[in-house]
N, C-alpha and C positions, 0 to 999 in steps of 0.2 A: 293190486290193480294194474293193468298195462298201461303205461304212460308214453310219453314222447320217446324217452330213451329206449324203451322196449320196442317201440314201433321201427325206430332208426335200425336197431339190431336185426330185428326180425325181417325186415326188408332186404338187407344185405343177404341175410341167411337164405331166404328164398330165391333171390338172385342166384346164388351160388349153386343152388339146387336146380337152376334152369326154369324156375317158375316166375316168368315175368309178371303175370297177372297177381300173384300173391306180393311180389316186390313192390309193384305199383300201388297196391291196395295199402300197404303199410307205409309207404312213402306219403301217400295222401293223408293217411291217419296222423302221421308225424306233422305234417303241415296243419291238418285240423286242430290238433292240439295246441300249435304254436299260435294260430290265428286267434283262437279263443282267449289266450293270454295276451296277445297283442292289442287285441281290440275288444275288450269286455264290454265296451259301449255299443257294439253293433250287435243286435238282437238276431238277425237272420244269418243262418250258417253259411248261405251261398255268398252273401255279401263279404263276410269276414274272410272267407277263403280267396274269393277271387281278389279282394283288395290286397291281402298279405302277398299273393303271387305278383301282382302288379308293383307293388312296392319294392319288390325284390327281383325284377328283371334284370337288374345289374349283376345278379349272382345266376339266376336261371339261364340267361343269355350265352355267358362264355362256357357255363358248364354243360348245357344241352343243346343250344341252338347257335352256335358260334357263327357270327357273320350275318345273321338274320335280324331284322328290324322287327322284333315280335311284338313291340308296342303299336306299330302301325298296320302290320298285316292283318287282314280280315279274312278269314277262311270261309270257302263256299259250302257251308254245311248248315242245316237247320237242326238245332239242338234242343229246342224249346218251343211248346205250344204258344208261350207268350211272345216269342221272337217275331218282331215286325218284318215285313217284306223287305223294307229297306236297310235292315239292321243285320249285320253279319258279326259272329263271334270272333273276339281277338283269342290270343293263344291261352290267357288264363280261364277265359270262359269255356274252350274247348277241353282243357284238362279237367275242370270241375264238371262240366255238363256231360261229358263222355266218360272219363276215366273215374273220377272220383264218385259219381253217382251210380254207375254201373256196378263198380267193385263194392261201394259201400251198401249197396242194396241186394246184394247177392245175384246179380243179374249177369248174363253173359255179355261181353263186350260186343258191341255191334260190329257186323262185317264191315270192313273197310276202315276200321280204326285200330287195328292191332299195332302194337309196338314193333318196330324194326329191330332186329336183333344184332345191333352192331357191337356193343361191349360183350354181349353173351357169346358172340363168335370170336372174341379176342381182339377186336379192333377198337380201342378206346378213343383213336383219333378220328374215327369215321362218323359222319352224322348223316344217316339216311332220311330221306323225306319223300313221301309220295301224296300228291295232292290232286284231286279231281273233283268235279262236281259232286257233293255228297259224300266225298272221302277225304279223310286226312290221316296218314299214318305217319308218326313221327319216331324218332330213334328212341331206343331204350335208355339213352343217356339222360332222358328226362327224369328217369327215377333218381339218378344222383344229384341232378340239379335241385329236386324237391326236397331230398335229404340234406342237401346243403342249405338251403333256406331254413330249415328246422334247426340244425346244428348251430349255425352262425348266429341265430337270432338272440339279441341282447337279452331277452326275457328268459332265455334258457341257459345262461351262463352257469348255473349251479348244477346243471344235470350231467348224467354219465350214462353210459352203456358198457356192455362187456369190452374187455380190452382185446385189441387185435384188428379192429375196424378202422378203415381209412377211406378218405375220398382223394380223387386226383384231378389235377388240372394241368395240361401240357407237360406231363411227365413228373410233376411235383407232387408229392403225397402229402396229405393233411390228415395226420393221427386225430380221429374224430374225439377222443377223450381229452385232447390238448386244444381243441378248437371251438369248444362250446361258447358260445356268445361273442366270438371275435369277429363280427361282420366287418368292422371298418378295416382291421388288419387284412382280412381276405380280400376286400375290394381293392386295397392298394397292390396287392399282388395280381390280382385279376385284371386290372385296368389295361395293361399293356396288350392283352389278349382279347380286348373288347373294343377295338377301334373301327372295326368294318361293321356296317349295319345296312344290309340290303333289304328293301322293300319289295314285296312281291305283288305286282298288280293282277289280281285274280278276278277282276270285274267281269270279264267276258263269260265267266262260269257261272255267275250269280243266277242268271235267267235260266239255267239248266238245272237248278236244284228243284227237286219235288217240293210242293207247296206244303205237304204234310210233315209233321215231325219225323225226323228219321230214326230217332232212338226209342 
């Protein structure tokens, strides 16, 4: 049966083949499994996934959104029929509501939400972002941020995947099979790269978002 370790390896394999959608799907699956282990008390799948991402913004931010205050930014998109007019999703909600749900349900990724191929095109230090009313395109670095959340989770300390896989942060490599469960050790290394956090005020765009669900 495929598990978290398999999903981590499959995500990287798909990425190396140039398949960003497949890589994102399996990265989300790795977080799915991790969130279930981390929060068995939470019944709702959505709640577990989003909670796990928010608890690990200190990993996701330097890995995928360096310099951005992803805790505070509210994106100008409508991702759910239950979303109230005055409520706008944060980064965890966009990742779940757009990427996890589309890929997990076998649907096409909605137009305007495609990943930006920074790492795929060989620039691991670049972080592209395109935001507009009804549209948020984030860097493909998010794939590796999600994988890092799964790999570093203490509940996954005894897991493994095939040898040869690694993650990187600012030119430092982390061999995956040597880093399962070592969240605190990673955070000590990542902290110096996570000092700047810029909030984006996108309030002028909220009124331009269509009232119907975009997904």
